[in-house]
N, CA, C and O atoms as a DFTB+ gen file, in Angstrom:
532 C
 N C O
     1  1       3.945     -39.574      12.019
     2  2       2.680     -39.335      11.366
     3  2       2.448     -40.226      10.331
     4  3       3.222     -40.220       9.373
     5  1       1.462     -41.031      10.367
     6  2       0.657     -41.987       9.385
     7  2      -0.625     -41.833       9.148
     8  3      -1.514     -41.927       9.994
     9  1      -0.785     -41.550       7.792
    10  2      -2.165     -41.206       7.371
    11  2      -2.426     -42.521       6.288
    12  3      -1.709     -42.709       5.306
    13  1      -3.508     -43.329       6.635
    14  2      -3.705     -44.436       5.692
    15  2      -4.864     -44.114       4.612
    16  3      -5.684     -43.198       4.659
    17  1      -4.722     -45.042       3.696
    18  2      -5.637     -44.841       2.492
    19  2      -5.748     -46.363       1.686
    20  3      -5.124     -47.357       2.060
    21  1      -6.498     -46.336       0.727
    22  2      -6.522     -47.392      -0.091
    23  2      -7.606     -47.376      -1.059
    24  3      -8.343     -46.397      -1.176
    25  1      -7.733     -48.502      -1.802
    26  2      -8.875     -48.622      -2.867
    27  2     -10.253     -49.034      -2.415
    28  3     -10.536     -49.028      -1.217
    29  1     -11.038     -49.359      -3.259
    30  2     -12.308     -49.591      -3.197
    31  2     -12.420     -50.955      -2.321
    32  3     -12.983     -51.174      -1.248
    33  1     -11.797     -51.645      -3.042
    34  2     -11.985     -53.383      -2.571
    35  2     -11.254     -53.557      -1.152
    36  3     -11.732     -54.321      -0.313
    37  1     -10.109     -52.845      -0.914
    38  2      -9.335     -52.914       0.091
    39  2      -7.895     -53.639      -0.116
    40  3      -7.022     -53.607       0.752
    41  1      -7.764     -54.237      -1.250
    42  2      -6.698     -55.143      -1.320
    43  2      -5.210     -54.048      -1.502
    44  3      -4.105     -54.315      -1.032
    45  1      -5.523     -52.930      -2.221
    46  2      -4.212     -52.137      -2.258
    47  2      -4.405     -50.881      -1.203
    48  3      -5.373     -50.126      -1.114
    49  1      -3.316     -50.890      -0.514
    50  2      -3.396     -49.970       0.751
    51  2      -2.051     -49.215       0.690
    52  3      -1.075     -49.819       0.245
    53  1      -1.939     -48.035       1.075
    54  2      -0.855     -47.043       1.261
    55  2      -0.702     -46.302       2.436
    56  3      -1.772     -46.060       2.993
    57  1       0.143     -45.935       2.899
    58  2       0.435     -45.014       3.997
    59  2       1.322     -43.723       3.630
    60  3       2.318     -43.839       2.916
    61  1       0.930     -42.551       4.127
    62  2       1.812     -41.306       4.146
    63  2       2.266     -40.994       5.321
    64  3       1.608     -41.055       6.359
    65  1       3.642     -40.575       5.203
    66  2       4.222     -40.203       6.398
    67  2       4.489     -38.773       6.856
    68  3       5.237     -38.424       7.769
    69  1       3.596     -37.858       5.905
    70  2       4.035     -36.546       6.136
    71  2       2.518     -36.094       5.762
    72  3       1.692     -36.794       5.177
    73  1       2.340     -34.766       6.234
    74  2       0.875     -33.948       6.153
    75  2       0.872     -33.770       4.648
    76  3       1.937     -33.602       4.054
    77  1      -0.188     -33.799       4.067
    78  2      -0.737     -33.493       2.727
    79  2      -0.560     -31.906       2.545
    80  3      -0.937     -31.140       3.432
    81  1      -0.048     -31.507       1.515
    82  2       0.146     -30.318       0.957
    83  2      -0.655     -29.645      -0.191
    84  3      -0.885     -30.491      -1.055
    85  1      -1.111     -28.553      -0.480
    86  2      -1.478     -28.008      -1.597
    87  2      -3.029     -28.656      -1.946
    88  3      -3.345     -29.039      -3.072
    89  1      -3.751     -28.692      -0.988
    90  2      -4.890     -29.501      -1.191
    91  2      -5.882     -28.738      -2.069
    92  3      -6.133     -27.560      -1.813
    93  1      -6.487     -29.411      -3.159
    94  2      -7.353     -28.616      -4.224
    95  2      -8.051     -29.553      -4.869
    96  3      -7.763     -30.738      -5.032
    97  1      -9.239     -28.793      -5.322
    98  2     -10.095     -29.586      -6.267
    99  2      -9.612     -29.224      -7.736
   100  3      -9.494     -28.053      -8.099
   101  1      -9.349     -30.278      -8.531
   102  2      -9.112     -30.339      -9.876
   103  2     -10.262     -30.322     -10.737
   104  3     -11.075     -31.207     -10.469
   105  1     -10.537     -29.629     -11.617
   106  2     -11.696     -29.779     -12.640
   107  2     -11.219     -29.966     -13.925
   108  3     -11.964     -29.535     -14.805
   109  1      -9.977     -30.593     -14.355
   110  2      -9.377     -30.659     -15.638
   111  2     -10.106     -31.993     -16.179
   112  3     -10.393     -32.967     -15.483
   113  1     -10.325     -31.856     -17.443
   114  2     -10.931     -33.071     -18.105
   115  2     -10.149     -34.300     -17.949
   116  3     -10.787     -35.349     -17.857
   117  1      -8.828     -34.342     -17.901
   118  2      -8.347     -35.560     -17.475
   119  2      -8.548     -36.254     -16.143
   120  3      -8.587     -37.485     -16.138
   121  1      -8.653     -35.707     -15.234
   122  2      -9.183     -35.808     -13.737
   123  2     -10.440     -36.270     -13.872
   124  3     -10.676     -37.407     -13.465
   125  1     -11.354     -35.582     -14.392
   126  2     -12.808     -35.824     -14.542
   127  2     -12.839     -37.357     -15.338
   128  3     -13.389     -38.245     -14.687
   129  1     -12.439     -37.637     -16.330
   130  2     -12.564     -38.602     -16.975
   131  2     -12.011     -39.915     -16.260
   132  3     -12.647     -40.967     -16.328
   133  1     -10.766     -39.814     -15.551
   134  2     -10.023     -40.737     -15.063
   135  2     -10.764     -41.167     -13.879
   136  3     -10.549     -42.341     -13.579
   137  1     -11.559     -40.549     -13.142
   138  2     -12.204     -40.863     -11.986
   139  2     -13.687     -40.969     -12.112
   140  3     -14.295     -41.479     -11.171
   141  1     -14.310     -40.573     -13.103
   142  2     -15.643     -40.831     -13.410
   143  2     -16.580     -39.766     -12.513
   144  3     -17.711     -40.059     -12.123
   145  1     -15.997     -38.626     -12.281
   146  2     -16.527     -37.678     -11.460
   147  2     -16.347     -36.216     -11.851
   148  3     -15.434     -35.848     -12.590
   149  1     -17.216     -35.436     -11.349
   150  2     -17.099     -33.858     -11.721
   151  2     -15.798     -33.278     -11.546
   152  3     -15.430     -32.394     -12.319
   153  1     -15.057     -33.681     -10.606
   154  2     -13.814     -33.138     -10.228
   155  2     -13.151     -34.116      -9.291
   156  3     -13.767     -35.124      -8.944
   157  1     -11.858     -33.860      -8.839
   158  2     -11.320     -34.719      -7.960
   159  2     -10.516     -33.975      -6.990
   160  3      -9.741     -33.115      -7.409
   161  1     -10.621     -34.221      -5.697
   162  2      -9.708     -33.341      -4.660
   163  2      -8.397     -34.125      -4.492
   164  3      -8.477     -35.313      -4.179
   165  1      -7.203     -33.555      -4.675
   166  2      -5.983     -34.000      -4.242
   167  2      -4.989     -33.290      -3.444
   168  3      -4.866     -32.066      -3.491
   169  1      -4.308     -34.025      -2.740
   170  2      -3.357     -33.424      -1.531
   171  2      -2.058     -33.957      -2.353
   172  3      -2.158     -34.809      -3.237
   173  1      -0.949     -33.419      -2.001
   174  2       0.329     -33.798      -2.303
   175  2       1.634     -34.015      -1.176
   176  3       2.019     -33.241      -0.301
   177  1       2.034     -35.072      -1.473
   178  2       3.319     -35.379      -0.507
   179  2       4.559     -35.745      -1.361
   180  3       4.463     -36.126      -2.528
   181  1       5.589     -35.619      -0.778
   182  2       6.912     -35.992      -1.803
   183  2       6.872     -37.585      -1.834
   184  3       6.355     -38.250      -0.936
   185  1       7.445     -38.095      -2.913
   186  2       7.362     -39.492      -3.050
   187  2       7.977     -40.561      -1.974
   188  3       7.611     -41.730      -1.847
   189  1       8.800     -40.020      -1.375
   190  2       9.609     -40.731      -0.355
   191  2       8.671     -40.606       0.941
   192  3       9.006     -41.176       1.980
   193  1       7.722     -40.000       0.880
   194  2       6.681     -40.006       2.073
   195  2       5.474     -40.679       1.953
   196  3       4.580     -40.629       2.799
   197  1       5.425     -41.408       0.754
   198  2       4.373     -42.352       0.533
   199  2       4.992     -43.752       0.303
   200  3       6.074     -43.934      -0.256
   201  1       4.169     -44.742       0.806
   202  2       4.738     -46.147       0.432
   203  2       3.416     -47.060       0.212
   204  3       2.454     -46.893       0.962
   205  1       3.380     -47.914      -0.703
   206  2       2.298     -49.049      -0.721
   207  2       2.544     -50.153       0.339
   208  3       3.653     -50.682       0.409
   209  1       1.652     -50.469       1.065
   210  2       1.772     -51.366       2.048
   211  2       1.156     -52.820       1.737
   212  3       1.438     -53.851       2.347
   213  1       0.276     -52.695       0.685
   214  2      -0.256     -54.089       0.266
   215  2      -0.899     -53.771      -1.250
   216  3      -1.236     -52.659      -1.655
   217  1      -0.959     -54.701      -1.788
   218  2      -1.426     -54.846      -3.240
   219  2      -0.638     -53.999      -4.116
   220  3       0.478     -53.615      -3.768
   221  1      -1.082     -53.729      -5.078
   222  2      -0.166     -52.888      -6.081
   223  2      -0.963     -52.075      -6.927
   224  3      -2.193     -52.104      -6.888
   225  1      -0.164     -51.195      -7.856
   226  2      -0.695     -50.174      -8.669
   227  2      -0.297     -50.268     -10.024
   228  3       0.791     -50.741     -10.354
   229  1      -1.123     -49.844     -10.806
   230  2      -0.677     -49.922     -12.203
   231  2      -0.651     -48.438     -12.699
   232  3      -1.589     -47.646     -12.606
   233  1       0.564     -48.197     -13.233
   234  2       0.974     -46.970     -13.697
   235  2       0.556     -46.752     -15.195
   236  3       1.008     -47.426     -16.120
   237  1      -0.367     -45.726     -15.333
   238  2      -0.922     -45.395     -16.711
   239  2      -0.455     -44.174     -17.225
   240  3      -1.031     -43.161     -16.828
   241  1       0.581     -44.043     -18.121
   242  2       1.199     -42.847     -18.707
   243  2       0.089     -42.221     -19.798
   244  3      -0.265     -42.907     -20.757
   245  1      -0.316     -41.174     -19.631
   246  2      -1.240     -40.444     -20.482
   247  2      -0.985     -39.009     -20.562
   248  3      -1.008     -38.316     -19.544
   249  1      -0.722     -38.481     -21.828
   250  2      -0.505     -36.942     -22.189
   251  2       0.723     -36.606     -21.088
   252  3       0.694     -35.786     -20.171
   253  1       1.752     -37.465     -21.463
   254  2       2.943     -37.044     -20.694
   255  2       2.927     -36.989     -19.253
   256  3       3.936     -36.541     -18.709
   257  1       2.026     -37.339     -18.587
   258  2       1.874     -37.462     -16.967
   259  2       1.455     -39.012     -16.617
   260  3       1.143     -39.855     -17.459
   261  1       1.505     -39.174     -15.440
   262  2       1.417     -40.475     -14.840
   263  2       0.158     -40.643     -13.772
   264  3      -0.065     -39.889     -12.825
   265  1      -0.472     -41.603     -14.085
   266  2      -1.910     -41.830     -13.166
   267  2      -1.690     -43.133     -12.632
   268  3      -1.247     -44.042     -13.334
   269  1      -1.958     -43.265     -11.499
   270  2      -1.773     -44.860     -10.879
   271  2      -3.280     -45.217     -10.310
   272  3      -4.038     -44.467      -9.697
   273  1      -3.480     -46.558     -10.690
   274  2      -4.693     -46.912     -10.472
   275  2      -4.648     -48.221      -9.437
   276  3      -3.583     -48.822      -9.578
   277  1      -5.375     -48.722      -8.603
   278  2      -5.184     -49.973      -7.842
   279  2      -5.236     -51.056      -8.852
   280  3      -6.024     -50.941      -9.791
   281  1      -4.503     -52.055      -8.754
   282  2      -4.372     -53.112      -9.929
   283  2      -5.611     -54.026      -9.533
   284  3      -6.127     -54.716     -10.412
   285  1      -6.008     -54.046      -8.484
   286  2      -7.054     -55.022      -8.085
   287  2      -8.431     -54.522      -8.425
   288  3      -9.296     -55.316      -8.794
   289  1      -8.640     -53.364      -8.325
   290  2     -10.205     -52.773      -8.589
   291  2     -10.280     -51.461      -9.462
   292  3     -11.352     -50.950      -9.786
   293  1      -9.022     -50.954      -9.817
   294  2      -9.024     -49.862     -10.687
   295  2      -9.294     -48.305      -9.913
   296  3      -9.423     -47.236     -10.509
   297  1      -9.332     -48.489      -8.638
   298  2      -9.456     -47.116      -8.006
   299  2      -8.353     -46.224      -8.290
   300  3      -7.187     -46.604      -8.183
   301  1      -8.693     -44.973      -8.673
   302  2      -7.573     -43.820      -8.982
   303  2      -7.000     -43.395      -7.473
   304  3      -7.693     -43.018      -6.529
   305  1      -5.711     -43.539      -7.493
   306  2      -5.146     -43.276      -6.079
   307  2      -4.217     -42.311      -6.310
   308  3      -4.219     -41.466      -5.415
   309  1      -3.176     -42.056      -7.441
   310  2      -2.266     -41.251      -7.431
   311  2      -1.837     -40.545      -8.770
   312  3      -2.254     -41.046      -9.815
   313  1      -1.157     -39.587      -8.822
   314  2      -1.048     -38.828     -10.075
   315  2       0.508     -38.020      -9.877
   316  3       0.789     -37.363      -8.874
   317  1       1.335     -38.203     -10.932
   318  2       2.556     -37.505     -11.010
   319  2       2.734     -36.928     -12.338
   320  3       2.235     -37.498     -13.308
   321  1       3.339     -35.947     -12.457
   322  2       3.632     -35.144     -13.766
   323  2       4.713     -35.851     -14.452
   324  3       4.880     -35.673     -15.659
   325  1       5.504     -36.685     -13.737
   326  2       6.704     -37.480     -14.598
   327  2       7.172     -38.152     -13.478
   328  3       6.941     -37.891     -12.297
   329  1       7.938     -39.154     -14.011
   330  2       8.765     -39.955     -12.954
   331  2       9.738     -39.590     -11.973
   332  3      10.053     -40.254     -10.986
   333  1      10.337     -38.109     -12.444
   334  2      11.215     -37.460     -11.519
   335  2      10.560     -36.380     -10.743
   336  3      11.262     -35.532     -10.191
   337  1       9.222     -36.344     -10.655
   338  2       8.528     -35.314     -10.113
   339  2       8.821     -35.256      -8.700
   340  3       9.046     -36.284      -8.060
   341  1       8.832     -33.812      -8.050
   342  2       9.034     -33.642      -6.720
   343  2       7.902     -34.004      -5.731
   344  3       8.072     -34.267      -4.540
   345  1       6.758     -33.982      -6.371
   346  2       5.593     -34.347      -5.551
   347  2       4.736     -35.503      -6.239
   348  3       4.778     -35.705      -7.453
   349  1       4.030     -36.172      -5.438
   350  2       2.946     -37.014      -5.828
   351  2       1.671     -36.791      -5.260
   352  3       1.460     -36.709      -4.050
   353  1       0.712     -36.682      -6.276
   354  2      -0.620     -36.116      -5.671
   355  2      -1.559     -37.527      -5.185
   356  3      -1.598     -38.581      -5.820
   357  1      -2.141     -37.295      -4.155
   358  2      -3.141     -38.526      -3.546
   359  2      -4.598     -38.030      -3.706
   360  3      -4.970     -36.909      -3.357
   361  1      -5.406     -39.000      -4.282
   362  2      -6.884     -38.653      -4.255
   363  2      -7.228     -38.625      -2.682
   364  3      -6.944     -39.503      -1.867
   365  1      -7.815     -37.576      -2.476
   366  2      -8.275     -37.334      -1.141
   367  2      -9.292     -38.359      -0.603
   368  3      -9.302     -38.784       0.552
   369  1     -10.124     -38.694      -1.558
   370  2     -11.371     -39.493      -1.273
   371  2     -10.912     -41.082      -1.103
   372  3     -11.737     -41.922      -0.743
   373  1      -9.496     -41.436      -1.397
   374  2      -9.041     -42.694      -1.143
   375  2      -8.431     -42.869       0.448
   376  3      -8.006     -43.899       0.971
   377  1      -8.529     -41.642       0.968
   378  2      -8.025     -41.768       2.479
   379  2      -8.987     -42.544       3.395
   380  3     -10.205     -42.563       3.217
   381  1      -8.350     -43.176       4.383
   382  2      -9.415     -43.824       5.334
   383  2     -10.263     -42.643       5.992
   384  3     -11.482     -42.797       6.056
   385  1      -9.708     -41.518       6.465
   386  2     -10.555     -40.570       7.023
   387  2     -10.164     -39.119       6.336
   388  3      -9.292     -38.373       6.782
   389  1     -10.976     -38.856       5.163
   390  2     -10.834     -37.843       4.140
   391  2     -11.390     -36.535       4.968
   392  3     -10.844     -35.444       4.800
   393  1     -12.322     -36.666       5.725
   394  2     -13.089     -35.542       6.282
   395  2     -12.029     -34.301       6.708
   396  3     -12.517     -33.191       6.494
   397  1     -11.024     -34.290       7.126
   398  2      -9.971     -33.460       7.660
   399  2      -9.144     -32.759       6.471
   400  3      -8.313     -31.905       6.782
   401  1      -9.343     -33.090       5.128
   402  2      -8.636     -32.722       4.194
   403  2      -9.427     -31.701       3.208
   404  3      -9.282     -31.829       1.992
   405  1     -10.050     -30.947       3.606
   406  2     -11.069     -30.011       2.578
   407  2     -10.114     -29.124       1.493
   408  3      -9.086     -28.519       1.798
   409  1     -10.601     -29.191       0.421
   410  2      -9.793     -28.384      -0.681
   411  2      -9.442     -27.032      -0.033
   412  3     -10.213     -26.590       0.819
   413  1      -8.357     -26.352      -0.366
   414  2      -7.701     -25.045      -0.029
   415  2      -8.053     -24.005      -1.375
   416  3      -8.213     -22.786      -1.320
   417  1      -8.110     -24.782      -2.446
   418  2      -7.764     -23.947      -3.895
   419  2      -8.763     -24.829      -4.644
   420  3      -9.239     -25.882      -4.220
   421  1      -9.071     -24.106      -6.099
   422  2      -9.602     -25.010      -7.123
   423  2      -8.813     -24.577      -8.252
   424  3      -8.482     -23.415      -8.484
   425  1      -8.538     -25.599      -8.934
   426  2      -7.685     -25.500     -10.203
   427  2      -8.345     -26.040     -11.436
   428  3      -9.184     -26.934     -11.332
   429  1      -7.969     -25.485     -12.718
   430  2      -8.542     -25.757     -13.982
   431  2     -10.044     -25.470     -13.950
   432  3     -10.861     -26.343     -14.243
   433  1     -10.345     -24.403     -13.639
   434  2     -11.730     -23.940     -13.757
   435  2     -12.095     -23.694     -15.112
   436  3     -13.299     -23.506     -15.286
   437  1     -11.315     -23.644     -16.178
   438  2     -11.641     -23.581     -17.226
   439  2     -12.327     -24.712     -17.970
   440  3     -13.135     -24.570     -18.887
   441  1     -11.869     -25.923     -17.420
   442  2     -12.614     -27.119     -17.825
   443  2     -13.898     -27.500     -17.084
   444  3     -14.612     -28.442     -17.427
   445  1     -14.133     -26.710     -16.059
   446  2     -15.315     -26.970     -15.039
   447  2     -16.662     -27.193     -15.913
   448  3     -17.002     -26.587     -16.929
   449  1     -17.333     -28.240     -15.226
   450  2     -18.690     -28.369     -15.826
   451  2     -19.569     -27.339     -15.510
   452  3     -19.473     -26.795     -14.410
   453  1     -20.415     -26.989     -16.320
   454  2     -21.264     -25.816     -16.321
   455  2     -22.146     -25.925     -15.068
   456  3     -22.591     -24.881     -14.593
   457  1     -22.428     -27.076     -14.508
   458  2     -23.493     -27.186     -13.416
   459  2     -22.735     -27.352     -11.958
   460  3     -23.445     -27.410     -10.954
   461  1     -21.320     -27.428     -11.833
   462  2     -20.790     -27.340     -10.821
   463  2     -20.378     -26.122     -10.314
   464  3     -19.624     -25.338     -10.889
   465  1     -21.027     -25.934      -8.923
   466  2     -20.974     -24.608      -8.300
   467  2     -19.532     -24.512      -7.284
   468  3     -19.296     -25.341      -6.406
   469  1     -18.818     -23.563      -7.539
   470  2     -17.597     -23.483      -6.700
   471  2     -17.749     -22.763      -5.420
   472  3     -18.765     -22.098      -5.212
   473  1     -16.833     -22.852      -4.579
   474  2     -17.013     -22.364      -3.313
   475  2     -16.421     -20.732      -3.479
   476  3     -15.227     -20.663      -3.771
   477  1     -16.934     -19.826      -3.366
   478  2     -16.459     -18.565      -3.829
   479  2     -15.346     -17.990      -2.492
   480  3     -14.780     -16.897      -2.488
   481  1     -15.253     -18.924      -1.552
   482  2     -14.290     -18.580      -0.531
   483  2     -12.914     -18.855      -0.854
   484  3     -11.949     -18.280      -0.350
   485  1     -12.868     -19.972      -1.914
   486  2     -11.636     -20.606      -2.268
   487  2     -10.964     -19.728      -3.276
   488  3     -11.710     -18.970      -3.897
   489  1      -9.646     -19.697      -3.555
   490  2      -9.014     -19.120      -4.513
   491  2      -9.082     -20.089      -5.682
   492  3      -9.011     -21.299      -5.468
   493  1      -9.226     -19.576      -6.974
   494  2      -9.507     -20.398      -8.073
   495  2      -8.559     -20.079      -9.114
   496  3      -8.017     -18.973      -9.102
   497  1      -8.284     -20.979     -10.069
   498  2      -7.339     -20.685     -11.091
   499  2      -7.650     -21.393     -12.257
   500  3      -7.868     -22.601     -12.173
   501  1      -7.708     -20.742     -13.466
   502  2      -8.176     -21.141     -14.677
   503  2      -7.317     -22.447     -15.011
   504  3      -7.937     -23.420     -15.443
   505  1      -5.937     -22.538     -14.842
   506  2      -5.351     -23.696     -14.944
   507  2      -4.801     -24.184     -13.610
   508  3      -5.410     -24.455     -12.576
   509  1      -3.542     -24.227     -13.876
   510  2      -2.795     -24.562     -12.610
   511  2      -2.724     -23.352     -11.249
   512  3      -3.059     -22.183     -11.441
   513  1      -2.348     -23.741     -10.202
   514  2      -2.029     -22.654      -9.268
   515  2      -0.566     -22.162      -9.368
   516  3       0.288     -22.834      -9.947
   517  1      -0.336     -21.128      -8.862
   518  2       1.066     -20.468      -8.962
   519  2       2.085     -21.335      -8.178
   520  3       3.288     -21.220      -8.414
   521  1       1.648     -22.144      -7.309
   522  2       2.562     -22.842      -6.167
   523  2       3.019     -24.095      -6.820
   524  3       4.094     -24.559      -6.440
   525  1       2.411     -24.653      -7.669
   526  2       2.739     -25.797      -8.476
   527  2       2.048     -27.029      -7.875
   528  3       1.843     -28.014      -8.584
   529  1       1.690     -26.996      -6.603
   530  2       1.224     -28.116      -5.767
   531  2      -0.101     -27.781      -5.510
   532  3      -0.803     -28.521      -4.821
């Protein structure tokens, strides 16, 4: 299995070699600000199931977490709790074909903007989900 994605300008490309887990919309303030969007949809893989195939990423530590942006154009691509994390989160919108990766949960609803409408069919959590991914 190979799932491809990349940045806005196309210089930074990555491939995932496993199916994404824990698909969810995150409404936390940090995700919103780092992406310039009302929320970010993420999916998770283990770090050894993802590799950069061209270009590079800039790792930005912030609030004891790591966010990864394309060096070339600044697209937000990945997130990790820390260097030793069991999972790395991938921005679903950076996938070449994101339409098959709908969120299965909603997290950090306590930070949700008041004009965003949540899907009532999805489980939602004020902070993190209990699964950790």
